[in-house]
C-alpha positions as CSV (number, residue, x, y, z in Angstrom):
1,M,-195.3,48.0,-167.2
2,S,-198.1,50.3,-168.4
3,N,-200.2,47.5,-169.6
4,R,-201.6,44.5,-167.9
5,P,-199.4,41.3,-168.1
6,R,-199.6,38.9,-170.9
7,K,-198.6,35.9,-168.7
8,A,-198.8,35.3,-165.0
9,L,-196.8,32.6,-163.2
10,I,-198.7,31.2,-160.3
11,I,-196.9,29.2,-157.7
12,G,-199.4,26.7,-155.8
13,A,-202.2,24.4,-157.2
14,G,-204.1,24.6,-153.9
15,I,-207.2,26.8,-153.9
16,A,-206.3,30.3,-154.7
17,G,-203.8,29.3,-157.4
18,P,-206.2,27.4,-159.9
19,V,-209.0,29.8,-159.4
20,A,-206.9,32.9,-160.1
21,A,-205.5,31.3,-163.1
22,I,-209.0,30.5,-164.3
23,L,-210.2,33.9,-163.9
24,L,-207.0,35.4,-165.3
25,R,-207.4,33.4,-168.4
26,R,-211.0,34.6,-168.6
27,A,-209.7,38.4,-168.5
28,G,-207.1,37.5,-171.4
29,I,-204.1,37.0,-169.4
30,E,-202.2,33.6,-170.0
31,S,-201.5,31.6,-166.6
32,A,-199.3,28.8,-165.9
33,I,-199.3,26.9,-162.5
34,Y,-196.4,25.4,-160.7
35,E,-197.0,23.1,-157.9
36,A,-194.3,21.6,-155.7
37,W,-196.0,18.2,-155.0
38,P,-196.9,15.3,-157.2
39,Y,-200.5,15.4,-158.6
40,S,-202.6,13.5,-156.2
41,K,-206.6,13.0,-155.8
42,G,-206.4,11.6,-152.1
43,I,-204.8,14.2,-150.0
44,G,-206.2,16.3,-147.1
45,G,-209.2,16.3,-144.6
46,G,-212.5,18.0,-144.8
47,L,-213.3,21.7,-144.9
48,Q,-216.2,24.1,-145.4
49,I,-216.8,26.7,-148.2
50,A,-218.8,29.6,-146.5
51,P,-221.3,31.5,-148.7
52,N,-218.9,34.1,-149.6
53,G,-216.5,31.6,-150.9
54,M,-219.4,29.8,-153.0
55,Q,-220.2,33.1,-154.7
56,V,-216.7,32.6,-156.3
57,M,-217.3,29.0,-157.1
58,D,-220.6,30.1,-158.7
59,E,-218.6,32.6,-160.8
60,I,-216.4,29.8,-162.2
61,G,-219.5,27.5,-162.7
62,L,-218.5,25.0,-159.9
63,A,-221.1,25.9,-157.2
64,G,-223.8,23.4,-158.5
65,E,-221.1,20.6,-158.6
66,L,-219.8,21.4,-155.2
67,V,-223.1,21.0,-153.6
68,S,-223.9,17.8,-155.3
69,R,-220.3,16.2,-154.4
70,G,-220.3,17.9,-151.0
71,S,-222.8,18.4,-148.3
72,V,-224.8,21.6,-147.4
73,A,-224.5,22.7,-143.7
74,E,-227.6,24.2,-142.5
75,S,-226.3,25.1,-139.2
76,F,-223.3,25.0,-136.8
77,D,-224.4,23.6,-133.4
78,F,-222.3,23.7,-130.2
79,C,-222.3,21.3,-127.4
80,S,-220.5,20.8,-124.0
81,Q,-218.4,17.7,-123.4
82,S,-221.4,16.0,-121.8
83,G,-223.8,16.8,-124.9
84,E,-225.6,19.8,-123.4
85,R,-226.6,22.1,-126.1
86,L,-224.9,25.6,-126.0
87,G,-226.3,27.3,-129.0
88,S,-226.3,27.5,-132.9
89,L,-224.9,29.7,-135.6
90,N,-225.1,30.0,-139.4
91,R,-228.7,29.0,-139.8
92,D,-230.6,29.7,-143.2
93,M,-227.3,30.8,-144.8
94,E,-228.7,30.4,-148.5
95,R,-231.7,32.4,-147.9
96,R,-229.8,35.1,-146.0
97,F,-226.6,35.2,-148.1
98,G,-227.6,33.8,-151.7
99,Q,-225.5,30.8,-151.2
100,P,-225.2,27.8,-148.7
101,A,-222.3,26.7,-146.7
102,V,-221.0,23.4,-148.1
103,N,-218.8,20.8,-146.3
104,V,-216.3,18.9,-148.8
105,C,-213.4,16.8,-148.8
106,R,-210.4,18.9,-149.7
107,A,-209.2,16.2,-152.2
108,T,-212.7,16.7,-154.0
109,L,-212.4,20.4,-154.1
110,N,-208.8,20.4,-155.5
111,E,-209.8,17.7,-158.1
112,M,-212.6,20.0,-159.2
113,L,-210.4,23.1,-159.4
114,I,-207.7,21.4,-161.2
115,D,-210.0,19.9,-163.7
116,K,-211.6,23.3,-164.4
117,A,-208.2,25.0,-164.8
118,W,-207.3,22.3,-167.5
119,C,-210.6,22.8,-169.1
120,S,-209.9,26.5,-169.1
121,C,-206.6,26.0,-170.9
122,V,-204.3,26.7,-168.0
123,S,-201.1,25.1,-168.1
124,L,-200.2,23.1,-164.9
125,Y,-196.8,21.6,-163.8
126,F,-196.4,19.4,-160.9
127,E,-193.2,18.5,-158.9
128,K,-192.1,22.1,-159.4
129,R,-190.6,23.2,-156.3
130,L,-189.6,26.9,-156.3
131,I,-186.2,27.9,-155.0
132,K,-185.7,31.5,-156.3
133,I,-187.2,34.4,-158.2
134,E,-185.2,36.7,-160.4
135,D,-186.9,40.0,-161.2
136,R,-184.8,42.5,-163.2
137,G,-186.3,45.5,-164.6
138,D,-187.5,45.2,-168.2
139,Q,-186.6,41.4,-168.3
140,P,-189.3,38.8,-167.8
141,I,-189.6,37.7,-164.2
142,I,-188.0,34.3,-163.8
143,A,-188.9,31.5,-161.5
144,Y,-186.1,28.8,-160.8
145,F,-187.3,25.4,-159.7
146,A,-185.4,22.6,-157.9
147,D,-185.4,20.3,-160.8
148,G,-183.2,22.8,-162.7
149,T,-185.9,24.2,-164.8
150,T,-187.2,27.8,-165.1
151,A,-190.3,29.6,-166.2
152,E,-190.6,33.3,-167.4
153,G,-193.5,35.6,-167.2
154,D,-194.6,39.1,-166.6
155,C,-195.7,38.7,-163.1
156,L,-195.7,36.0,-160.3
157,I,-198.5,35.2,-157.9
158,G,-197.6,33.4,-154.8
159,A,-200.4,31.0,-153.9
160,D,-198.3,28.5,-152.1
161,G,-199.9,28.4,-148.6
162,V,-198.7,28.9,-145.2
163,H,-195.1,27.6,-145.9
164,S,-194.8,29.9,-148.9
165,M,-191.4,29.9,-150.6
166,V,-192.6,33.0,-152.5
167,R,-193.1,35.0,-149.2
168,R,-189.5,34.2,-148.3
169,Q,-188.6,35.9,-151.6
170,V,-191.1,38.9,-151.2
171,I,-190.0,39.6,-147.7
172,P,-186.7,37.9,-147.1
173,D,-186.5,38.7,-143.4
174,G,-190.3,38.6,-142.8
175,P,-192.2,36.3,-140.2
176,A,-192.2,32.5,-140.3
177,P,-195.2,30.3,-139.5
178,F,-195.3,29.6,-135.8
179,D,-197.0,26.9,-133.9
180,T,-200.1,28.2,-132.0
181,G,-199.7,25.2,-129.3
182,L,-202.8,23.4,-130.6
183,I,-202.6,20.2,-132.7
184,G,-205.1,18.9,-135.1
185,F,-206.3,15.2,-135.8
186,G,-209.0,14.4,-138.5
187,G,-210.3,12.3,-141.2
188,F,-213.3,10.6,-142.6
189,V,-215.8,7.8,-141.4
190,P,-218.6,6.0,-143.0
191,R,-222.0,8.0,-143.1
192,A,-223.5,5.0,-141.2
193,V,-221.6,6.0,-138.1
194,L,-223.8,9.0,-137.6
195,D,-226.9,7.0,-138.2
196,G,-229.4,7.6,-135.5
197,T,-227.9,10.8,-134.3
198,A,-230.4,13.0,-136.0
199,I,-227.6,15.2,-137.1
200,G,-229.2,15.9,-140.5
201,R,-227.5,18.7,-142.4
202,R,-225.9,20.2,-139.2
203,V,-222.3,20.4,-138.1
204,V,-221.8,19.5,-134.4
205,T,-219.0,20.8,-132.6
206,T,-218.2,20.1,-128.8
207,F,-216.1,22.1,-126.4
208,G,-214.4,20.0,-123.9
209,Q,-212.5,21.2,-120.6
210,S,-209.4,20.5,-122.8
211,G,-209.8,20.6,-126.6
212,F,-212.7,20.4,-129.1
213,F,-214.4,18.0,-131.4
214,G,-216.4,18.4,-134.5
215,Y,-218.2,16.3,-137.1
216,G,-220.6,16.4,-140.0
217,F,-221.4,15.0,-143.4
218,C,-219.2,16.1,-146.2
219,S,-220.2,14.0,-149.3
220,P,-222.7,11.6,-150.4
221,D,-220.3,8.7,-150.5
222,Q,-221.5,6.0,-148.0
223,N,-218.1,4.8,-147.3
224,D,-216.2,8.1,-146.6
225,G,-218.9,10.7,-146.4
226,A,-218.6,12.1,-142.8
227,M,-215.9,14.1,-141.6
228,W,-214.3,14.7,-138.1
229,W,-211.7,16.5,-136.3
230,S,-210.2,17.0,-133.0
231,T,-208.2,20.0,-131.8
232,Q,-206.1,19.6,-128.7
233,P,-203.4,21.6,-126.6
234,A,-200.2,19.9,-128.0
235,H,-198.5,19.3,-124.6
236,G,-195.0,19.3,-126.1
237,M,-195.9,17.1,-129.0
238,D,-196.0,18.1,-132.6
239,A,-197.6,16.7,-135.7
240,A,-194.3,15.0,-136.9
241,M,-194.1,13.3,-133.5
242,F,-197.5,11.8,-133.8
243,R,-197.2,10.9,-137.3
244,A,-194.0,8.9,-136.5
245,Q,-196.4,6.7,-134.5
246,D,-198.5,3.9,-136.0
247,Q,-202.4,4.4,-136.7
248,A,-203.3,2.2,-133.5
249,T,-201.4,4.4,-131.1
250,I,-202.8,7.6,-132.5
251,K,-206.4,6.1,-132.1
252,Q,-205.5,5.0,-128.6
253,H,-204.4,8.6,-127.8
254,L,-207.7,9.9,-129.1
255,R,-209.7,7.4,-127.3
256,D,-207.8,8.5,-124.1
257,F,-208.2,12.2,-124.7
258,H,-212.0,12.0,-125.6
259,R,-212.9,9.5,-122.9
260,G,-216.5,10.3,-121.5
261,W,-217.4,12.7,-124.3
262,H,-220.9,12.3,-125.6
263,D,-222.2,10.1,-128.3
264,P,-221.3,9.6,-131.2
265,I,-217.6,10.8,-130.5
266,P,-216.4,7.4,-129.2
267,A,-217.9,5.6,-132.2
268,I,-216.4,8.0,-134.6
269,I,-213.0,7.5,-132.9
270,E,-213.4,3.7,-133.4
271,A,-214.3,3.9,-136.9
272,A,-211.5,6.2,-137.9
273,E,-208.9,5.2,-140.3
274,N,-206.0,6.9,-142.0
275,I,-206.0,9.6,-139.2
276,V,-204.3,12.9,-140.6
277,V,-202.2,15.0,-137.8
278,T,-201.4,18.6,-138.3
279,D,-199.8,21.4,-136.4
280,T,-202.1,24.4,-136.2
281,L,-200.0,27.3,-137.4
282,D,-200.1,31.0,-137.7
283,V,-198.1,33.7,-139.4
284,A,-197.7,37.2,-138.0
285,T,-199.1,40.2,-139.9
286,L,-196.8,40.8,-143.0
287,P,-195.3,44.3,-143.7
288,T,-196.3,44.0,-147.3
289,W,-197.9,41.6,-149.7
290,S,-195.8,42.3,-153.0
291,R,-192.5,43.1,-154.1
292,K,-191.8,44.4,-157.6
293,R,-193.7,42.1,-159.8
294,S,-194.5,39.3,-157.2
295,L,-197.7,39.2,-155.1
296,L,-198.9,36.9,-152.3
297,I,-202.4,35.8,-152.1
298,G,-204.3,33.2,-149.7
299,D,-202.5,31.7,-146.8
300,A,-199.3,33.0,-148.2
301,A,-200.3,36.6,-147.6
302,H,-202.6,36.1,-144.5
303,A,-202.6,32.7,-143.1
304,T,-205.3,32.0,-140.9
305,S,-205.8,29.4,-138.3
306,P,-209.0,27.1,-138.9
307,H,-211.2,28.4,-136.0
308,A,-213.2,30.7,-138.1
309,G,-213.7,28.2,-141.1
310,Q,-212.7,31.0,-143.6
311,G,-209.2,30.0,-144.9
312,A,-210.6,28.6,-148.2
313,S,-213.2,31.3,-148.8
314,L,-210.7,34.1,-148.2
315,A,-208.4,32.4,-150.7
316,L,-211.3,32.1,-153.2
317,E,-212.2,36.0,-152.7
318,D,-208.5,36.8,-153.3
319,A,-208.4,35.1,-156.5
320,M,-211.6,36.8,-157.8
321,R,-210.5,40.4,-156.6
322,L,-206.9,40.0,-158.2
323,A,-208.4,38.9,-161.5
324,R,-210.9,41.8,-161.7
325,L,-208.2,44.5,-160.7
326,M,-205.6,42.9,-163.1
327,Q,-208.2,43.3,-165.8
328,D,-208.4,46.9,-165.5
329,G,-204.9,47.2,-167.0
330,Q,-203.4,49.5,-164.6
331,E,-199.6,49.5,-164.0
332,L,-198.8,46.3,-162.1
333,G,-197.3,48.0,-158.9
334,V,-200.4,50.1,-158.5
335,T,-202.6,46.9,-159.1
336,F,-200.8,45.1,-156.5
337,Q,-201.0,48.0,-154.0
338,N,-204.7,48.4,-154.7
339,F,-205.2,44.8,-153.9
340,E,-203.6,44.8,-150.6
341,A,-205.4,48.0,-149.7
342,E,-208.6,46.5,-150.5
343,R,-208.0,42.9,-149.1
344,R,-206.0,43.5,-146.0
345,P,-208.5,45.0,-143.5
346,R,-211.1,42.2,-144.3
347,A,-208.5,39.5,-144.1
348,E,-206.9,40.7,-140.9
349,K,-210.1,41.1,-139.2
350,I,-211.0,37.5,-139.9
351,V,-207.6,36.2,-138.9
352,A,-207.9,38.0,-135.6
353,I,-211.5,36.4,-135.0
354,A,-209.9,32.8,-135.8
355,R,-207.0,33.6,-133.2
356,R,-209.7,34.5,-130.7
357,N,-211.8,31.5,-131.4
358,G,-208.8,29.2,-131.0
359,N,-208.5,30.3,-127.4
360,S,-211.8,28.7,-126.4
361,K,-210.1,25.4,-127.4
362,R,-207.3,25.3,-125.0
363,E,-207.2,23.8,-121.5
364,F,-209.5,24.9,-118.7
365,S,-210.2,24.0,-115.3
366,A,-213.6,22.3,-114.4
367,T,-214.7,25.7,-113.1
368,G,-213.4,27.6,-116.2
369,A,-214.9,25.4,-118.6
370,W,-218.3,25.6,-116.9
371,I,-218.0,29.4,-117.0
372,R,-217.0,29.4,-120.8
373,N,-220.0,27.3,-121.5
374,Q,-222.5,29.5,-119.7
375,M,-221.0,32.5,-121.6
376,M,-221.3,30.8,-124.9
377,K,-225.1,30.3,-124.2
378,W,-225.5,34.1,-123.8
379,L,-222.9,35.2,-126.5
380,L,-223.8,32.8,-129.3
381,P,-227.0,34.7,-130.1
382,L,-225.5,38.1,-129.9
383,G,-222.2,37.0,-131.8
384,A,-224.2,35.6,-134.8
385,K,-224.9,39.1,-136.2
386,G,-221.4,40.0,-135.8
387,M,-220.5,37.4,-138.1
388,D,-222.7,38.2,-141.0
389,F,-219.9,40.6,-142.5
390,M,-218.0,37.2,-143.4
391,Y,-220.7,35.7,-145.3
392,A,-222.5,38.6,-147.0
393,Y,-219.3,39.6,-148.8
394,D,-219.6,38.9,-152.5
395,A,-216.2,39.4,-154.3
396,R,-218.3,39.8,-157.6
397,A,-220.0,42.8,-156.4
398,V,-217.2,44.9,-154.8
């Protein structure tokens, strides 16, 4: 194929998929998105879009709306289980990097991106679970779905997350997601729960002897505007086992696990409803991100655990860089190779940081936890500069 594709099939309507579709449409490439799940506005927990991701949101005209519907995070503060301050990162992000870091409900972000895609004349199809890809030479690439329907295009973009079905087609014997041994709980509470804490526009995170707890504002909504999460060693339990329990049992587990932790953590747990439980998954480095006319982006290509706060922002970067490269009109295989060559080193460096950060949330002896906390007091100021490469990246200017 000597010219750029006329139509791209995009599998997955999470973050990377809609943004890639919007930017490809802008480049003159028709895009259609196929999502396995029904359309919903109420799923997911909270997340943060870092300045590098906000540059892409600005490019598609949604940065201002995201700030108004989310909550700017002016720092990331770290505490011990007793509430002793250990240090702070990510101060003054907007001045230093041109965009702020913004906390937001995942459902809000997805709603914004889907609406923008519709407004950009992108075709979206829900309840389309991919089962097979057929890619035969000069013929259109064909996606087969579980409901018996098919779709044809000139290329296929797998933006279908950590459990990617496209990945299985691109790398049939490739690595599968594996459990990291950490389990996550999370949800939202009324903003009033944090009244009197002087949290302001900060995200506060706490390292325990075992596990980790974080909280901060994520929207102006008075009823559901604060997000929280707890990361814990799984101890033989997986998310499905917890989800089989009722909410009262899950809440009691959180009370027991975080008993004695500093305020307002007990109050957040008491106020929590609709608690979401997730496994913390990782995927080993893939041998390739593409095969013929199919390409992986976002978590499908480089799934990252949440411990660096960069999963969504990396997905946004991927979407922007792919659209820019496809706009050049090179042969498709060359474009996909160039995309991987450009994106892999950065993505894998950040994935490695996330894995390392996750190790500090496991179980320690009392002495081990004390040593870790003392080291954090010294290392956080030094480590702050080492993180700037993540936030200073602007996918528009590469």
